[in-house]
C-alpha positions as CSV (number, residue, x, y, z in Angstrom):
1,X,104.4,102.5,82.5
2,X,101.1,101.7,83.8
3,X,100.9,101.5,88.0
4,X,99.3,98.5,88.8
5,X,96.6,98.5,92.2
6,X,94.4,96.4,93.9
7,X,90.7,97.5,93.8
8,X,89.8,98.0,96.8
9,X,86.1,98.4,98.1
10,X,85.5,99.2,101.7
11,X,89.2,98.7,102.0
12,X,89.5,95.1,100.7
13,X,90.0,93.4,97.6
14,X,86.1,92.7,95.8
15,X,85.0,91.8,92.7
16,X,81.4,92.1,93.0
17,X,78.7,93.2,95.9
18,X,76.1,95.6,94.6
19,X,74.4,96.9,91.8
20,X,77.0,99.9,92.9
21,X,79.4,97.6,92.3
22,X,78.4,96.6,89.5
23,X,78.6,99.9,87.6
24,X,81.8,100.7,88.4
25,X,82.8,97.8,86.9
26,X,80.8,98.5,83.5
27,X,82.5,102.3,83.5
28,X,86.1,100.3,84.3
29,X,86.3,102.8,87.7
30,X,88.5,101.7,90.3
31,X,89.2,102.8,94.0
32,X,92.8,102.8,95.3
33,X,94.5,103.6,98.0
34,X,96.7,107.0,97.4
35,X,100.2,106.2,95.8
36,X,103.3,108.9,95.0
37,X,102.4,108.9,91.5
38,X,99.3,110.5,92.1
39,X,100.9,113.6,93.3
40,X,100.6,115.8,90.8
41,X,97.3,114.7,89.3
42,X,95.2,115.3,92.5
43,X,96.6,118.6,93.2
44,X,95.5,119.8,89.3
45,X,92.2,118.3,89.9
46,X,91.5,119.7,93.3
47,X,92.5,123.3,91.5
48,X,90.1,122.9,88.5
49,X,87.3,121.8,91.3
50,X,87.3,124.4,92.8
51,X,88.7,127.8,91.8
52,X,88.1,130.2,93.9
53,X,90.2,128.6,96.8
54,X,93.9,130.0,97.4
55,X,95.7,127.3,96.0
56,X,97.7,127.4,99.1
57,X,95.0,126.1,101.0
58,X,94.4,123.6,99.0
59,X,96.0,119.6,98.4
60,X,99.3,119.7,96.8
61,X,102.2,118.1,95.2
62,X,104.2,118.0,99.4
63,X,100.6,117.3,100.6
64,X,99.8,113.9,98.8
65,X,103.4,112.2,99.4
66,X,102.9,113.2,103.6
67,X,99.7,111.4,103.3
68,X,101.6,108.4,101.4
69,X,103.7,108.5,104.2
70,X,101.4,109.0,107.3
71,X,98.7,107.1,106.4
72,X,98.3,106.2,102.9
73,X,95.0,103.9,104.1
74,X,93.6,107.5,104.6
75,X,93.5,108.4,101.0
76,X,91.5,107.0,98.3
77,X,92.1,107.6,94.7
78,X,89.1,106.6,91.8
79,X,90.7,105.5,88.6
80,X,89.1,105.7,84.9
81,X,92.1,103.4,83.5
82,X,94.6,105.7,83.9
83,X,93.0,108.6,84.5
84,X,91.8,110.3,87.9
85,X,88.9,111.1,88.4
86,X,88.2,111.5,92.0
87,X,90.1,111.5,95.3
88,X,89.7,112.2,99.4
89,X,91.8,112.0,101.8
90,X,92.0,112.8,105.8
91,X,94.3,111.8,109.0
92,X,93.2,110.9,112.2
93,X,93.3,113.6,114.8
94,X,91.6,114.4,118.3
95,X,89.6,117.4,117.9
96,X,87.4,119.1,120.3
97,X,84.0,119.2,118.9
98,X,82.8,121.7,121.8
99,X,85.1,124.4,120.1
100,X,84.1,123.9,116.1
101,X,85.9,127.4,115.1
102,X,89.7,126.9,113.1
103,X,91.5,127.3,110.3
104,X,92.0,123.9,108.4
105,X,96.2,124.3,108.9
106,X,95.2,124.7,112.7
107,X,93.5,120.9,112.5
108,X,95.7,118.9,110.5
109,X,98.7,121.0,109.8
110,X,100.6,123.2,107.3
111,X,100.7,120.2,104.6
112,X,97.9,118.8,105.5
113,X,98.9,115.8,107.4
114,X,101.5,117.1,109.6
115,X,99.1,116.4,112.9
116,X,98.3,112.8,111.9
117,X,97.4,110.8,115.3
118,X,97.4,106.9,114.8
119,X,95.6,107.0,117.8
120,X,93.6,110.2,116.8
121,X,89.9,110.3,117.7
122,X,88.6,111.8,114.8
123,X,89.0,111.2,111.1
124,X,89.5,114.7,109.8
125,X,88.8,114.8,106.0
126,X,91.0,116.7,104.8
127,X,90.4,116.3,100.7
128,X,87.6,115.8,98.7
129,X,87.0,116.1,94.5
130,X,85.8,115.0,91.5
131,X,86.4,115.8,88.5
132,X,83.2,117.9,87.0
133,X,82.7,115.2,84.1
134,X,82.4,112.4,86.3
135,X,80.1,113.9,88.7
136,X,76.8,112.5,89.4
137,X,77.8,108.7,89.1
138,X,78.5,107.9,92.4
139,X,81.9,108.7,93.1
140,X,81.4,111.2,95.6
141,X,79.2,108.8,97.5
142,X,81.4,105.8,97.2
143,X,84.4,107.9,98.2
144,X,82.1,108.7,101.7
145,X,81.6,105.1,101.9
146,X,85.0,104.2,102.0
147,X,85.4,106.6,104.6
148,X,82.8,105.4,106.9
149,X,84.3,101.9,106.7
150,X,87.8,102.9,107.4
151,X,86.4,104.4,110.7
152,X,84.2,101.5,111.6
153,X,87.5,99.5,111.2
154,X,89.4,101.5,113.8
155,X,86.8,101.9,116.1
156,X,87.1,106.1,115.7
157,X,84.2,108.1,117.1
158,X,83.3,109.5,113.1
159,X,84.3,112.0,110.4
160,X,84.8,116.0,110.8
161,X,85.5,118.4,108.1
162,X,85.5,121.9,106.9
163,X,82.6,121.4,104.2
164,X,82.9,124.1,101.1
165,X,79.8,126.0,100.9
166,X,79.8,126.8,97.5
167,X,75.8,128.4,97.1
168,X,76.1,131.1,100.1
169,X,78.1,132.9,97.2
170,X,74.5,133.6,95.9
171,X,73.1,134.1,99.0
172,X,75.6,135.9,101.9
173,X,74.3,139.6,101.0
174,X,71.3,138.7,102.4
175,X,71.7,136.3,105.2
176,X,74.9,134.8,107.7
177,X,76.5,131.8,106.9
178,X,75.1,130.1,110.0
179,X,71.9,131.0,108.9
180,X,72.3,129.9,105.2
181,X,73.4,126.6,106.6
182,X,70.8,125.9,108.9
183,X,68.4,126.8,106.0
184,X,70.0,124.1,103.8
185,X,69.5,121.6,106.4
186,X,66.1,122.3,106.8
187,X,65.3,122.0,103.5
188,X,64.6,125.3,102.6
189,X,67.6,126.2,100.2
190,X,69.8,123.6,98.1
191,X,73.8,123.7,98.2
192,X,75.5,121.4,95.3
193,X,77.8,120.5,98.5
194,X,76.6,120.5,101.9
195,X,73.2,118.9,100.8
196,X,74.9,115.9,99.0
197,X,76.8,115.6,102.7
198,X,73.8,116.2,104.4
199,X,72.5,113.1,102.2
200,X,75.3,111.3,103.1
201,X,74.4,111.2,106.8
202,X,76.5,114.1,107.8
203,X,75.4,116.7,110.5
204,X,75.9,120.3,109.8
205,X,76.7,121.9,113.1
206,X,77.3,125.7,112.0
207,X,79.3,127.7,110.2
208,X,83.7,127.9,110.6
209,X,84.6,131.5,109.9
210,X,88.0,132.3,108.4
211,X,88.3,128.0,107.8
212,X,90.0,129.1,104.2
213,X,90.7,131.2,102.0
214,X,87.7,131.4,99.8
215,X,87.0,134.9,98.2
216,X,83.3,133.8,96.7
217,X,82.0,132.6,100.2
218,X,84.2,135.4,102.2
219,X,86.1,132.6,103.5
220,X,82.8,130.6,105.4
221,X,82.7,127.2,105.4
222,X,80.2,124.5,107.2
223,X,81.5,121.9,110.1
224,X,80.0,118.1,109.0
225,X,80.3,115.2,111.5
226,X,79.0,112.2,111.0
227,X,78.9,109.7,114.0
228,X,80.4,106.0,113.8
229,X,76.7,104.0,115.5
230,X,79.7,101.0,115.9
231,X,81.9,103.0,118.0
232,X,83.3,102.1,121.5
233,X,84.9,104.7,123.8
234,X,86.5,102.7,126.1
235,X,87.9,100.5,122.9
236,X,89.4,103.1,122.1
237,X,90.2,104.8,125.3
238,X,92.2,101.8,126.1
239,X,94.5,101.6,122.6
240,X,95.2,105.0,123.3
241,X,96.4,104.4,127.2
242,X,98.5,101.2,126.0
243,X,100.0,103.7,123.1
244,X,101.2,106.3,125.4
245,X,102.4,103.5,127.9
246,X,104.9,102.2,125.6
247,X,106.4,105.4,124.4
248,X,106.9,106.3,127.6
């Protein structure tokens, strides 16, 4: 049976808003919030998209189910008819940007959203993937835009994540991960993932050692940050204080 979901554009139900939206209409793509019945397809898509990463560090059926339980609004799925062709998930956390070194489990928990804090300062991007046959059609950009709008709507400081750097595999014998990331940021090198993230407004703030098990790049990742230009820190602090008071 077809699951009926509402199409979402930036967290709302809209029909036509831009040339990109019209292109999605022609291609019959839908952007919906994650549901438990998407779990097996998301697990398979991420493993297809990142074949060199240990599956234990990728999303699982249990990860998707926990996302749906704790923060379904933070997960987006792209559908072509009934087929899942892309997705992104993430949670709210507090994070010290002055100490970026961490394994992904330390930031979000072993199942991917264990540490979701409804009042957390940052949206931590845990997973994002697009089917190889659907790349180049603006899906990744739209997923990042949906994340950014979620952050604006909830007055969070921004988006953070550990980003894969697949291109480093071809350069790891000649430079460090930090040097590689700096060269990509300056435009001297191109990375299929990091260059795309930089083009979508993220900053690369250095390399993360031992982020996830990926032998192709010796477990390195980039620490990426997008700052919300509309963030009101005082309003978020009031929200946190009120939440602490009500729970005490």
